[in-house]
VMD Tcl script that builds the backbone (N, CA, C; Angstrom):
set m [mol new atoms 537]
animate dup $m
set s [atomselect $m all]
$s set {name element resname resid chain x y z} {
  {N N VAL 1 A -62.404 -3.564 -28.381}
  {CA C VAL 1 A -61.321 -4.698 -27.779}
  {C C VAL 1 A -61.339 -4.168 -26.578}
  {N N PRO 2 A -61.580 -4.927 -25.374}
  {CA C PRO 2 A -61.320 -4.531 -24.261}
  {C C PRO 2 A -59.761 -4.640 -23.754}
  {N N ARG 3 A -59.321 -3.623 -22.966}
  {CA C ARG 3 A -58.154 -3.327 -22.886}
  {C C ARG 3 A -57.803 -3.613 -21.222}
  {N N GLY 4 A -57.024 -4.098 -20.584}
  {CA C GLY 4 A -56.365 -4.352 -19.454}
  {C C GLY 4 A -54.894 -4.153 -19.037}
  {N N ARG 5 A -54.968 -3.689 -17.734}
  {CA C ARG 5 A -53.234 -3.394 -17.639}
  {C C ARG 5 A -53.208 -3.732 -16.079}
  {N N CYS 6 A -52.382 -4.659 -15.624}
  {CA C CYS 6 A -51.997 -4.996 -14.235}
  {C C CYS 6 A -50.502 -4.307 -13.998}
  {N N SER 7 A -50.056 -3.463 -14.916}
  {CA C SER 7 A -48.871 -2.867 -14.253}
  {C C SER 7 A -48.562 -1.410 -15.054}
  {N N GLU 8 A -47.736 -0.653 -14.237}
  {CA C GLU 8 A -47.568 0.722 -14.734}
  {C C GLU 8 A -46.715 0.472 -16.014}
  {N N GLU 9 A -46.495 1.513 -16.730}
  {CA C GLU 9 A -45.648 1.736 -17.738}
  {C C GLU 9 A -44.154 1.727 -17.051}
  {N N CYS 10 A -43.100 1.131 -17.418}
  {CA C CYS 10 A -41.973 1.255 -17.265}
  {C C CYS 10 A -41.058 2.538 -17.817}
  {N N LEU 11 A -40.586 3.368 -16.992}
  {CA C LEU 11 A -39.939 4.285 -17.540}
  {C C LEU 11 A -38.428 4.164 -18.238}
  {N N PRO 12 A -37.988 5.046 -19.079}
  {CA C PRO 12 A -36.768 5.184 -19.538}
  {C C PRO 12 A -35.693 4.969 -18.130}
  {N N GLY 13 A -34.709 4.044 -18.488}
  {CA C GLY 13 A -33.981 3.878 -17.375}
  {C C GLY 13 A -34.101 2.341 -16.553}
  {N N PHE 14 A -35.452 1.750 -16.971}
  {CA C PHE 14 A -35.971 0.645 -15.999}
  {C C PHE 14 A -36.364 -0.343 -17.236}
  {N N ARG 15 A -36.279 -1.622 -17.112}
  {CA C ARG 15 A -36.828 -2.892 -17.852}
  {C C ARG 15 A -37.947 -3.527 -17.167}
  {N N LYS 16 A -38.576 -4.250 -18.008}
  {CA C LYS 16 A -39.857 -5.041 -17.806}
  {C C LYS 16 A -39.399 -6.277 -17.079}
  {N N SER 17 A -39.715 -6.776 -15.910}
  {CA C SER 17 A -39.360 -7.805 -15.265}
  {C C SER 17 A -40.581 -8.824 -14.879}
  {N N VAL 18 A -40.616 -9.907 -15.575}
  {CA C VAL 18 A -41.839 -10.668 -15.314}
  {C C VAL 18 A -42.028 -11.087 -13.943}
  {N N ARG 19 A -43.319 -10.897 -13.117}
  {CA C ARG 19 A -43.665 -11.626 -12.126}
  {C C ARG 19 A -44.141 -12.848 -12.021}
  {N N GLU 20 A -43.372 -13.464 -11.126}
  {CA C GLU 20 A -43.726 -14.884 -10.820}
  {C C GLU 20 A -45.239 -15.318 -10.519}
  {N N GLY 21 A -45.932 -16.200 -11.488}
  {CA C GLY 21 A -47.256 -16.572 -11.046}
  {C C GLY 21 A -48.303 -15.679 -11.672}
  {N N TYR 22 A -47.955 -14.654 -12.432}
  {CA C TYR 22 A -49.046 -13.580 -13.052}
  {C C TYR 22 A -48.928 -13.946 -14.495}
  {N N HIS 23 A -49.838 -13.320 -14.901}
  {CA C HIS 23 A -50.055 -13.216 -16.563}
  {C C HIS 23 A -48.923 -12.493 -16.980}
  {N N PRO 24 A -48.376 -12.797 -18.449}
  {CA C PRO 24 A -47.180 -12.536 -18.970}
  {C C PRO 24 A -47.309 -10.592 -19.212}
  {N N CYS 25 A -48.459 -10.163 -19.187}
  {CA C CYS 25 A -48.550 -8.671 -19.366}
  {C C CYS 25 A -48.202 -8.076 -18.073}
  {N N CYS 26 A -48.353 -8.802 -16.656}
  {CA C CYS 26 A -48.137 -8.079 -15.486}
  {C C CYS 26 A -46.491 -8.356 -15.277}
  {N N TYR 27 A -45.954 -7.190 -15.004}
  {CA C TYR 27 A -44.470 -7.053 -14.835}
  {C C TYR 27 A -44.292 -5.997 -13.587}
  {N N ASN 28 A -42.814 -6.375 -13.276}
  {CA C ASN 28 A -42.365 -5.225 -12.512}
  {C C ASN 28 A -41.578 -4.627 -13.301}
  {N N CYS 29 A -41.172 -3.168 -12.702}
  {CA C CYS 29 A -40.020 -2.446 -13.549}
  {C C CYS 29 A -38.703 -2.597 -12.696}
  {N N ALA 30 A -37.682 -2.989 -13.008}
  {CA C ALA 30 A -36.407 -3.320 -12.655}
  {C C ALA 30 A -35.572 -2.213 -13.020}
  {N N PRO 31 A -34.716 -1.426 -12.252}
  {CA C PRO 31 A -33.775 -0.479 -12.817}
  {C C PRO 31 A -32.619 -1.368 -13.510}
  {N N CYS 32 A -32.268 -0.489 -14.567}
  {CA C CYS 32 A -30.978 -1.135 -15.248}
  {C C CYS 32 A -29.908 -1.525 -14.448}
  {N N SER 33 A -28.977 -2.274 -15.189}
  {CA C SER 33 A -27.883 -2.651 -14.129}
  {C C SER 33 A -26.969 -1.818 -14.270}
  {N N GLU 34 A -25.518 -1.762 -13.495}
  {CA C GLU 34 A -24.674 -0.843 -13.836}
  {C C GLU 34 A -24.130 -0.830 -14.943}
  {N N GLY 35 A -23.984 0.475 -15.870}
  {CA C GLY 35 A -23.223 0.291 -17.094}
  {C C GLY 35 A -24.198 0.182 -18.436}
  {N N GLU 36 A -25.564 0.030 -17.841}
  {CA C GLU 36 A -26.517 -0.217 -18.851}
  {C C GLU 36 A -27.556 0.933 -18.927}
  {N N ILE 37 A -28.365 0.977 -20.086}
  {CA C ILE 37 A -29.228 2.100 -20.212}
  {C C ILE 37 A -30.592 1.468 -20.883}
  {N N SER 38 A -31.665 1.950 -20.681}
  {CA C SER 38 A -32.959 1.783 -21.610}
  {C C SER 38 A -33.673 3.094 -21.843}
  {N N ASN 39 A -33.501 3.529 -23.072}
  {CA C ASN 39 A -33.896 4.820 -23.467}
  {C C ASN 39 A -35.551 4.980 -24.232}
  {N N HIS 40 A -36.396 4.148 -23.916}
  {CA C HIS 40 A -37.571 4.541 -23.960}
  {C C HIS 40 A -38.298 3.439 -23.131}
  {N N SER 41 A -39.808 4.100 -22.875}
  {CA C SER 41 A -40.420 3.206 -22.132}
  {C C SER 41 A -41.038 1.887 -22.481}
  {N N ASP 42 A -41.088 1.108 -21.313}
  {CA C ASP 42 A -41.382 -0.433 -21.580}
  {C C ASP 42 A -40.475 -1.211 -22.148}
  {N N SER 43 A -39.105 -0.878 -21.963}
  {CA C SER 43 A -38.004 -1.698 -22.776}
  {C C SER 43 A -38.201 -3.178 -22.027}
  {N N GLU 44 A -37.858 -4.151 -22.926}
  {CA C GLU 44 A -37.716 -5.653 -22.511}
  {C C GLU 44 A -36.313 -5.695 -22.023}
  {N N LEU 45 A -35.172 -5.183 -22.413}
  {CA C LEU 45 A -33.991 -5.299 -22.230}
  {C C LEU 45 A -33.421 -3.951 -21.855}
  {N N CYS 46 A -32.231 -3.949 -21.031}
  {CA C CYS 46 A -31.259 -2.694 -21.292}
  {C C CYS 46 A -30.229 -3.036 -21.889}
  {N N LYS 47 A -29.621 -1.921 -22.661}
  {CA C LYS 47 A -28.482 -2.060 -23.432}
  {C C LYS 47 A -27.160 -1.513 -22.713}
  {N N LYS 48 A -25.880 -2.259 -23.030}
  {CA C LYS 48 A -24.822 -1.830 -22.447}
  {C C LYS 48 A -24.300 -0.496 -22.992}
  {N N CYS 49 A -23.574 0.275 -22.386}
  {CA C CYS 49 A -23.057 1.557 -23.052}
  {C C CYS 49 A -21.693 1.282 -23.614}
  {N N PRO 50 A -21.333 1.940 -24.784}
  {CA C PRO 50 A -20.191 1.542 -25.358}
  {C C PRO 50 A -18.611 1.679 -24.397}
  {N N GLU 51 A -17.614 1.228 -24.475}
  {CA C GLU 51 A -16.487 1.351 -23.633}
  {C C GLU 51 A -16.051 2.545 -23.375}
  {N N ASN 52 A -16.421 3.720 -23.927}
  {CA C ASN 52 A -15.693 4.955 -23.765}
  {C C ASN 52 A -17.021 5.619 -23.256}
  {N N GLU 53 A -17.949 5.156 -22.672}
  {CA C GLU 53 A -19.012 6.061 -22.228}
  {C C GLU 53 A -19.937 5.314 -21.067}
  {N N TRP 54 A -20.642 5.989 -20.051}
  {CA C TRP 54 A -21.077 5.463 -19.205}
  {C C TRP 54 A -22.641 6.169 -19.229}
  {N N PRO 55 A -23.615 5.283 -18.175}
  {CA C PRO 55 A -24.822 6.030 -18.071}
  {C C PRO 55 A -24.874 7.073 -17.200}
  {N N ASN 56 A -25.925 8.069 -17.704}
  {CA C ASN 56 A -26.137 9.353 -16.671}
  {C C ASN 56 A -27.012 8.556 -15.549}
  {N N LYS 57 A -27.179 9.599 -14.662}
  {CA C LYS 57 A -27.982 9.058 -13.410}
  {C C LYS 57 A -29.197 8.546 -13.703}
  {N N ALA 58 A -30.316 9.053 -14.470}
  {CA C ALA 58 A -31.451 8.211 -14.859}
  {C C ALA 58 A -31.225 7.113 -15.559}
  {N N LYS 59 A -30.165 6.714 -16.229}
  {CA C LYS 59 A -29.977 5.513 -16.744}
  {C C LYS 59 A -30.789 5.270 -17.914}
  {N N ASN 60 A -30.883 6.437 -18.749}
  {CA C ASN 60 A -31.710 6.468 -20.057}
  {C C ASN 60 A -30.861 7.250 -21.340}
  {N N THR 61 A -29.755 7.331 -21.089}
  {CA C THR 61 A -28.864 7.762 -22.147}
  {C C THR 61 A -27.485 7.842 -21.711}
  {N N CYS 62 A -26.507 7.156 -22.786}
  {CA C CYS 62 A -24.770 6.915 -22.428}
  {C C CYS 62 A -24.475 8.516 -22.373}
  {N N ILE 63 A -23.145 8.922 -21.742}
  {CA C ILE 63 A -22.529 10.087 -21.820}
  {C C ILE 63 A -21.144 9.885 -21.831}
  {N N ASP 64 A -20.488 10.629 -22.485}
  {CA C ASP 64 A -18.807 10.496 -22.513}
  {C C ASP 64 A -18.278 10.133 -21.118}
  {N N LYS 65 A -17.375 9.384 -20.920}
  {CA C LYS 65 A -16.657 9.487 -19.731}
  {C C LYS 65 A -15.931 10.618 -19.578}
  {N N VAL 66 A -15.679 11.485 -18.372}
  {CA C VAL 66 A -14.861 12.300 -18.307}
  {C C VAL 66 A -13.800 11.932 -17.420}
  {N N PHE 67 A -12.458 12.085 -17.945}
  {CA C PHE 67 A -11.351 11.492 -17.066}
  {C C PHE 67 A -10.558 12.829 -16.012}
  {N N GLU 68 A -10.771 12.487 -14.926}
  {CA C GLU 68 A -10.140 13.484 -13.900}
  {C C GLU 68 A -8.833 12.985 -13.499}
  {N N TYR 69 A -7.577 13.812 -13.797}
  {CA C TYR 69 A -6.499 13.725 -13.232}
  {C C TYR 69 A -5.667 14.660 -12.809}
  {N N LEU 70 A -4.619 14.735 -12.471}
  {CA C LEU 70 A -3.619 15.967 -11.980}
  {C C LEU 70 A -3.150 16.590 -13.136}
  {N N SER 71 A -3.676 17.563 -13.518}
  {CA C SER 71 A -3.027 17.902 -14.829}
  {C C SER 71 A -1.503 19.084 -14.661}
  {N N TYR 72 A -0.578 18.714 -15.428}
  {CA C TYR 72 A 0.642 19.859 -15.245}
  {C C TYR 72 A 0.173 21.128 -15.504}
  {N N GLU 73 A -0.602 21.610 -16.281}
  {CA C GLU 73 A -0.828 22.719 -16.739}
  {C C GLU 73 A -1.568 23.506 -15.846}
  {N N GLU 74 A -2.527 23.093 -15.022}
  {CA C GLU 74 A -3.426 23.791 -14.220}
  {C C GLU 74 A -3.633 23.700 -12.741}
  {N N ASP 75 A -2.935 22.667 -12.214}
  {CA C ASP 75 A -3.191 22.297 -10.822}
  {C C ASP 75 A -2.299 22.845 -9.950}
  {N N ILE 76 A -2.620 23.586 -8.924}
  {CA C ILE 76 A -1.365 24.017 -7.790}
  {C C ILE 76 A -0.992 22.662 -7.325}
  {N N LEU 77 A -1.910 21.715 -7.115}
  {CA C LEU 77 A -1.271 20.625 -6.062}
  {C C LEU 77 A -0.147 19.651 -7.031}
  {N N VAL 78 A -0.233 19.901 -8.263}
  {CA C VAL 78 A 0.820 19.155 -9.066}
  {C C VAL 78 A 2.101 19.833 -8.800}
  {N N LEU 79 A 2.258 21.198 -8.683}
  {CA C LEU 79 A 3.323 21.989 -8.149}
  {C C LEU 79 A 3.692 21.532 -6.937}
  {N N PHE 80 A 2.682 21.598 -5.816}
  {CA C PHE 80 A 3.006 21.389 -4.611}
  {C C PHE 80 A 3.634 19.701 -4.458}
  {N N PHE 81 A 3.103 18.895 -4.952}
  {CA C PHE 81 A 3.492 17.381 -4.976}
  {C C PHE 81 A 5.105 17.355 -5.607}
  {N N SER 82 A 5.220 18.243 -6.741}
  {CA C SER 82 A 6.508 18.267 -7.741}
  {C C SER 82 A 7.632 18.520 -6.797}
  {N N ILE 83 A 7.268 19.730 -5.948}
  {CA C ILE 83 A 8.202 20.358 -5.056}
  {C C ILE 83 A 8.570 19.699 -4.102}
  {N N THR 84 A 7.591 19.093 -3.301}
  {CA C THR 84 A 7.632 18.230 -2.085}
  {C C THR 84 A 8.519 17.117 -2.474}
  {N N SER 85 A 8.429 16.280 -3.580}
  {CA C SER 85 A 8.842 15.428 -3.916}
  {C C SER 85 A 10.649 15.641 -4.383}
  {N N VAL 86 A 10.713 16.487 -4.715}
  {CA C VAL 86 A 12.104 16.964 -5.376}
  {C C VAL 86 A 12.975 17.344 -4.149}
  {N N ILE 87 A 12.282 18.124 -3.050}
  {CA C ILE 87 A 12.691 18.399 -1.739}
  {C C ILE 87 A 13.254 16.855 -0.886}
  {N N PHE 88 A 12.270 16.220 -1.081}
  {CA C PHE 88 A 12.360 14.999 -0.196}
  {C C PHE 88 A 13.303 13.952 -0.961}
  {N N SER 89 A 13.481 13.873 -2.193}
  {CA C SER 89 A 14.517 13.109 -2.650}
  {C C SER 89 A 15.716 13.731 -2.886}
  {N N THR 90 A 15.995 14.980 -2.757}
  {CA C THR 90 A 17.367 15.699 -2.682}
  {C C THR 90 A 17.589 15.410 -1.342}
  {N N THR 91 A 16.783 15.757 -0.518}
  {CA C THR 91 A 17.330 15.531 1.098}
  {C C THR 91 A 17.915 14.095 1.264}
  {N N SER 92 A 17.075 12.947 0.606}
  {CA C SER 92 A 17.656 11.552 0.953}
  {C C SER 92 A 18.785 11.471 0.044}
  {N N LEU 93 A 18.992 12.177 -1.059}
  {CA C LEU 93 A 20.100 11.977 -1.866}
  {C C LEU 93 A 21.358 12.304 -1.215}
  {N N LEU 94 A 21.205 13.634 -0.378}
  {CA C LEU 94 A 22.314 14.163 0.190}
  {C C LEU 94 A 22.997 13.494 1.319}
  {N N ILE 95 A 21.504 12.894 2.104}
  {CA C ILE 95 A 22.013 12.019 3.148}
  {C C ILE 95 A 22.745 10.838 2.837}
  {N N LEU 96 A 22.285 10.190 1.722}
  {CA C LEU 96 A 22.890 8.826 1.069}
  {C C LEU 96 A 24.302 9.075 1.018}
  {N N GLY 97 A 24.740 10.395 0.230}
  {CA C GLY 97 A 26.128 10.843 0.076}
  {C C GLY 97 A 26.672 11.021 1.125}
  {N N LEU 98 A 26.291 11.459 2.025}
  {CA C LEU 98 A 27.048 11.602 3.395}
  {C C LEU 98 A 27.434 10.136 4.063}
  {N N PHE 99 A 26.286 9.327 3.946}
  {CA C PHE 99 A 26.562 7.971 4.266}
  {C C PHE 99 A 27.848 7.311 3.748}
  {N N PHE 100 A 27.636 7.678 2.303}
  {CA C PHE 100 A 28.824 6.919 1.383}
  {C C PHE 100 A 30.287 7.626 1.645}
  {N N TRP 101 A 30.000 8.772 1.798}
  {CA C TRP 101 A 31.412 9.650 1.975}
  {C C TRP 101 A 32.130 9.144 3.596}
  {N N PHE 102 A 30.963 8.999 4.465}
  {CA C PHE 102 A 31.632 8.431 5.764}
  {C C PHE 102 A 31.357 7.026 5.891}
  {N N ARG 103 A 31.314 6.145 5.013}
  {CA C ARG 103 A 30.721 4.946 5.162}
  {C C ARG 103 A 32.167 3.969 6.067}
  {N N THR 104 A 33.212 4.696 6.103}
  {CA C THR 104 A 34.245 3.913 7.086}
  {C C THR 104 A 34.419 4.239 8.505}
  {N N THR 105 A 33.469 5.183 8.740}
  {CA C THR 105 A 33.447 5.492 10.207}
  {C C THR 105 A 32.600 4.845 11.068}
  {N N PRO 106 A 33.127 4.567 12.241}
  {CA C PRO 106 A 32.273 3.664 13.146}
  {C C PRO 106 A 30.785 3.756 13.309}
  {N N ILE 107 A 30.368 5.228 13.438}
  {CA C ILE 107 A 28.984 5.229 13.322}
  {C C ILE 107 A 28.213 4.635 12.235}
  {N N VAL 108 A 28.649 4.979 11.434}
  {CA C VAL 108 A 28.042 4.514 10.046}
  {C C VAL 108 A 28.087 2.944 9.917}
  {N N LYS 109 A 28.861 2.332 10.426}
  {CA C LYS 109 A 29.091 0.911 10.531}
  {C C LYS 109 A 28.325 0.211 11.473}
  {N N ALA 110 A 28.294 1.050 12.466}
  {CA C ALA 110 A 27.300 0.476 13.738}
  {C C ALA 110 A 25.884 0.680 13.389}
  {N N ASN 111 A 25.508 1.724 12.395}
  {CA C ASN 111 A 24.246 1.936 12.037}
  {C C ASN 111 A 23.654 0.762 10.635}
  {N N ASN 112 A 24.624 -0.189 10.516}
  {CA C ASN 112 A 24.493 -1.159 9.486}
  {C C ASN 112 A 24.206 -0.245 8.184}
  {N N ARG 113 A 25.448 -0.089 7.491}
  {CA C ARG 113 A 25.319 0.880 6.365}
  {C C ARG 113 A 24.746 0.157 5.059}
  {N N ASN 114 A 24.844 -0.939 4.907}
  {CA C ASN 114 A 24.242 -1.749 3.801}
  {C C ASN 114 A 22.592 -1.362 3.761}
  {N N LEU 115 A 21.952 -1.782 5.060}
  {CA C LEU 115 A 20.527 -1.521 5.060}
  {C C LEU 115 A 20.182 -0.155 5.183}
  {N N SER 116 A 20.951 0.714 5.580}
  {CA C SER 116 A 20.868 2.284 5.360}
  {C C SER 116 A 20.722 2.683 3.943}
  {N N PHE 117 A 21.746 2.151 3.330}
  {CA C PHE 117 A 21.783 2.350 1.727}
  {C C PHE 117 A 20.616 2.079 1.190}
  {N N ILE 118 A 20.144 0.776 1.517}
  {CA C ILE 118 A 18.910 0.074 0.939}
  {C C ILE 118 A 17.576 1.033 1.063}
  {N N VAL 119 A 17.488 1.689 2.421}
  {CA C VAL 119 A 16.186 2.256 2.761}
  {C C VAL 119 A 16.244 3.612 2.196}
  {N N LEU 120 A 17.529 4.393 2.195}
  {CA C LEU 120 A 17.706 5.638 1.512}
  {C C LEU 120 A 17.364 5.478 -0.039}
  {N N LEU 121 A 17.699 4.478 -0.617}
  {CA C LEU 121 A 17.620 4.137 -2.122}
  {C C LEU 121 A 15.905 4.089 -2.167}
  {N N SER 122 A 15.667 3.094 -1.531}
  {CA C SER 122 A 14.299 3.040 -1.808}
  {C C SER 122 A 13.323 4.168 -1.362}
  {N N LEU 123 A 13.637 4.916 -0.443}
  {CA C LEU 123 A 12.957 6.256 -0.226}
  {C C LEU 123 A 13.052 7.191 -1.243}
  {N N ILE 124 A 14.313 7.359 -2.223}
  {CA C ILE 124 A 14.534 8.190 -3.189}
  {C C ILE 124 A 13.535 7.394 -4.313}
  {N N LEU 125 A 13.382 6.458 -4.790}
  {CA C LEU 125 A 12.558 5.932 -5.562}
  {C C LEU 125 A 11.018 6.201 -5.347}
  {N N SER 126 A 10.705 6.013 -3.964}
  {CA C SER 126 A 9.437 6.284 -3.716}
  {C C SER 126 A 9.022 7.821 -4.094}
  {N N PHE 127 A 9.887 8.681 -3.274}
  {CA C PHE 127 A 9.633 10.031 -3.895}
  {C C PHE 127 A 9.497 10.533 -5.179}
  {N N LEU 128 A 10.379 9.658 -6.129}
  {CA C LEU 128 A 10.345 10.265 -7.771}
  {C C LEU 128 A 8.995 9.464 -8.173}
  {N N SER 129 A 8.627 8.443 -7.653}
  {CA C SER 129 A 7.371 7.634 -8.198}
  {C C SER 129 A 6.254 8.892 -8.291}
  {N N VAL 130 A 6.305 9.848 -7.497}
  {CA C VAL 130 A 5.055 10.667 -7.679}
  {C C VAL 130 A 4.958 11.280 -8.840}
  {N N PHE 131 A 5.896 11.614 -9.831}
  {CA C PHE 131 A 5.674 12.265 -11.058}
  {C C PHE 131 A 4.986 10.982 -12.143}
  {N N LEU 132 A 5.086 9.923 -11.925}
  {CA C LEU 132 A 4.135 9.036 -12.545}
  {C C LEU 132 A 2.807 8.988 -12.190}
  {N N PHE 133 A 2.228 9.776 -11.266}
  {CA C PHE 133 A 0.861 9.980 -10.932}
  {C C PHE 133 A 0.354 11.338 -11.419}
  {N N LEU 134 A 1.304 11.926 -12.084}
  {CA C LEU 134 A 0.674 13.420 -12.731}
  {C C LEU 134 A 0.563 13.130 -14.093}
  {N N GLY 135 A -0.242 14.024 -14.534}
  {CA C GLY 135 A -0.513 14.006 -15.885}
  {C C GLY 135 A -1.453 12.881 -16.363}
  {N N ARG 136 A -1.982 13.142 -17.847}
  {CA C ARG 136 A -2.820 12.127 -18.227}
  {C C ARG 136 A -2.499 10.515 -18.338}
  {N N PRO 137 A -2.961 9.841 -17.493}
  {CA C PRO 137 A -2.372 8.268 -17.568}
  {C C PRO 137 A -2.751 7.779 -18.492}
  {N N VAL 138 A -1.707 7.189 -19.038}
  {CA C VAL 138 A -1.733 6.106 -20.193}
  {C C VAL 138 A -1.163 4.644 -19.755}
  {N N ASP 139 A -1.411 3.823 -20.416}
  {CA C ASP 139 A -1.278 2.445 -20.074}
  {C C ASP 139 A 0.114 2.177 -19.327}
  {N N ILE 140 A 1.200 2.677 -20.248}
  {CA C ILE 140 A 2.519 2.265 -19.392}
  {C C ILE 140 A 2.656 2.972 -18.041}
  {N N THR 141 A 2.079 4.033 -17.788}
  {CA C THR 141 A 2.054 4.802 -16.352}
  {C C THR 141 A 1.450 4.348 -15.453}
  {N N CYS 142 A 0.350 3.648 -15.935}
  {CA C CYS 142 A -0.532 3.095 -15.019}
  {C C CYS 142 A -0.048 1.639 -14.448}
  {N N MET 143 A 0.772 1.182 -15.400}
  {CA C MET 143 A 1.399 -0.208 -14.811}
  {C C MET 143 A 2.748 0.327 -13.961}
  {N N LEU 144 A 3.567 1.048 -14.466}
  {CA C LEU 144 A 4.557 1.556 -13.527}
  {C C LEU 144 A 4.177 2.230 -12.459}
  {N N GLN 145 A 3.129 2.834 -12.150}
  {CA C GLN 145 A 2.804 3.632 -10.793}
  {C C GLN 145 A 2.746 2.467 -9.711}
  {N N GLN 146 A 2.023 1.345 -9.881}
  {CA C GLN 146 A 1.857 0.499 -9.021}
  {C C GLN 146 A 3.400 -0.111 -8.797}
  {N N VAL 147 A 4.135 -0.462 -9.646}
  {CA C VAL 147 A 5.605 -1.230 -9.495}
  {C C VAL 147 A 6.346 -0.011 -8.620}
  {N N THR 148 A 6.488 1.222 -9.356}
  {CA C THR 148 A 7.527 2.139 -8.665}
  {C C THR 148 A 7.088 2.596 -7.578}
  {N N PHE 149 A 5.751 2.463 -6.942}
  {CA C PHE 149 A 5.505 2.919 -5.609}
  {C C PHE 149 A 5.533 1.931 -4.678}
  {N N GLY 150 A 4.887 0.540 -5.124}
  {CA C GLY 150 A 4.935 -0.583 -4.134}
  {C C GLY 150 A 6.060 -1.409 -3.698}
  {N N ILE 151 A 6.814 -1.426 -4.547}
  {CA C ILE 151 A 8.347 -2.061 -4.547}
  {C C ILE 151 A 9.422 -1.297 -3.536}
  {N N PRO 152 A 9.659 -0.107 -4.070}
  {CA C PRO 152 A 10.374 0.479 -3.196}
  {C C PRO 152 A 10.147 0.856 -1.740}
  {N N PHE 153 A 8.591 1.016 -1.740}
  {CA C PHE 153 A 8.133 1.156 -0.221}
  {C C PHE 153 A 8.146 0.118 0.659}
  {N N THR 154 A 7.781 -1.205 -0.005}
  {CA C THR 154 A 7.716 -2.429 0.551}
  {C C THR 154 A 9.399 -2.849 0.960}
  {N N ILE 155 A 10.349 -2.389 0.251}
  {CA C ILE 155 A 11.932 -2.522 0.608}
  {C C ILE 155 A 12.135 -1.735 1.818}
  {N N SER 156 A 11.821 -0.248 1.820}
  {CA C SER 156 A 12.023 0.448 2.821}
  {C C SER 156 A 11.485 -0.082 3.956}
  {N N ALA 157 A 10.061 -0.440 3.829}
  {CA C ALA 157 A 9.465 -0.640 5.142}
  {C C ALA 157 A 9.980 -2.273 5.798}
  {N N SER 158 A 10.436 -2.887 5.001}
  {CA C SER 158 A 11.261 -4.279 5.630}
  {C C SER 158 A 12.366 -3.967 5.919}
  {N N SER 159 A 13.201 -3.176 5.421}
  {CA C SER 159 A 14.504 -2.893 5.920}
  {C C SER 159 A 14.403 -2.155 7.200}
  {N N ILE 160 A 13.545 -1.213 7.522}
  {CA C ILE 160 A 13.368 -0.635 8.632}
  {C C ILE 160 A 13.105 -1.613 9.841}
  {N N LEU 161 A 12.124 -2.437 9.358}
  {CA C LEU 161 A 11.835 -3.722 10.344}
  {C C LEU 161 A 13.012 -4.482 10.459}
  {N N ALA 162 A 13.717 -4.671 9.432}
  {CA C ALA 162 A 15.125 -5.457 9.524}
  {C C ALA 162 A 16.008 -4.778 10.561}
  {N N LYS 163 A 16.187 -3.649 10.757}
  {CA C LYS 163 A 17.113 -2.806 11.432}
  {C C LYS 163 A 16.560 -2.767 12.660}
  {N N THR 164 A 15.323 -2.724 12.836}
  {CA C THR 164 A 14.668 -2.746 14.233}
  {C C THR 164 A 14.903 -3.996 14.852}
  {N N ILE 165 A 14.770 -5.222 13.987}
  {CA C ILE 165 A 14.778 -6.467 14.795}
  {C C ILE 165 A 16.316 -6.617 15.131}
  {N N MET 166 A 17.530 -6.300 14.472}
  {CA C MET 166 A 18.778 -6.344 14.662}
  {C C MET 166 A 18.780 -5.473 16.023}
  {N N VAL 167 A 18.386 -4.518 16.188}
  {CA C VAL 167 A 18.730 -3.821 17.400}
  {C C VAL 167 A 18.063 -4.249 18.540}
  {N N PHE 168 A 16.846 -4.931 18.491}
  {CA C PHE 168 A 16.095 -5.346 19.673}
  {C C PHE 168 A 16.914 -7.004 19.908}
  {N N ILE 169 A 17.570 -7.506 18.921}
  {CA C ILE 169 A 18.429 -8.587 19.129}
  {C C ILE 169 A 19.750 -8.524 19.718}
  {N N ALA 170 A 20.275 -7.057 19.509}
  {CA C ALA 170 A 21.541 -6.739 20.007}
  {C C ALA 170 A 21.193 -6.463 21.548}
  {N N PHE 171 A 20.021 -5.345 21.866}
  {CA C PHE 171 A 19.894 -5.404 23.080}
  {C C PHE 171 A 19.394 -6.738 23.909}
  {N N LYS 172 A 18.921 -7.507 23.383}
  {CA C LYS 172 A 18.632 -8.805 23.985}
  {C C LYS 172 A 19.760 -9.469 24.454}
  {N N ALA 173 A 20.615 -9.354 23.640}
  {CA C ALA 173 A 21.916 -10.563 23.822}
  {C C ALA 173 A 22.832 -9.812 25.087}
  {N N THR 174 A 22.700 -8.410 25.088}
  {CA C THR 174 A 23.603 -7.833 25.958}
  {C C THR 174 A 22.972 -7.553 27.078}
  {N N ARG 175 A 21.957 -7.878 27.442}
  {CA C ARG 175 A 21.151 -7.876 28.718}
  {C C ARG 175 A 21.916 -8.571 29.789}
  {N N PRO 176 A 21.947 -8.085 31.002}
  {CA C PRO 176 A 22.639 -8.774 31.987}
  {C C PRO 176 A 21.735 -10.272 32.347}
  {N N GLY 177 A 22.538 -11.320 32.712}
  {CA C GLY 177 A 21.655 -12.467 33.041}
  {C C GLY 177 A 21.068 -12.883 31.692}
  {N N SER 178 A 21.287 -12.667 30.724}
  {CA C SER 178 A 20.933 -13.332 29.337}
  {C C SER 178 A 21.967 -14.084 28.816}
  {N N SER 179 A 21.409 -15.248 28.066}
  {CA C SER 179 A 22.382 -16.317 27.666}
  {C C SER 179 A 22.709 -16.259 26.159}
}
mol reanalyze $m
mol bondsrecalc $m
mol representation Tube
mol addrep $m
């Protein structure tokens, strides 16, 4: 029986892809898509890896996913971030206490104490949100990370912008020749 072959063998990690206008035995070898493997030669289809695995570089076998995160036990960065967060949140808390203690003085009133309180509280929450990014992530911490960093940061930035606009308006109103 005569044998003919118009295509090379597709290696593991690739699948057969039919060439348009050629005989069905003629094919190209297409690499498996992201998240898929083929573990034998001349595969017709690639198989998806299970949820807790992903393909190796050759896309011929699935390997366990390795999660990398800042661990409480072994990372010097965790210690640095924790200490920095505590220092900044404590400093902000002390400043907030000073603002509250002297809230009736003219300098605090002139500094728009309500917006200052909001800025300081949101900064404290932003600094403390660092602790949600440390340790092995679980569903609840992943959800809280976005909220506890994003909302206080947005409130802080918008409050600073509001204070800046108020200063701009105050200077514009007191400029000689302005109405």
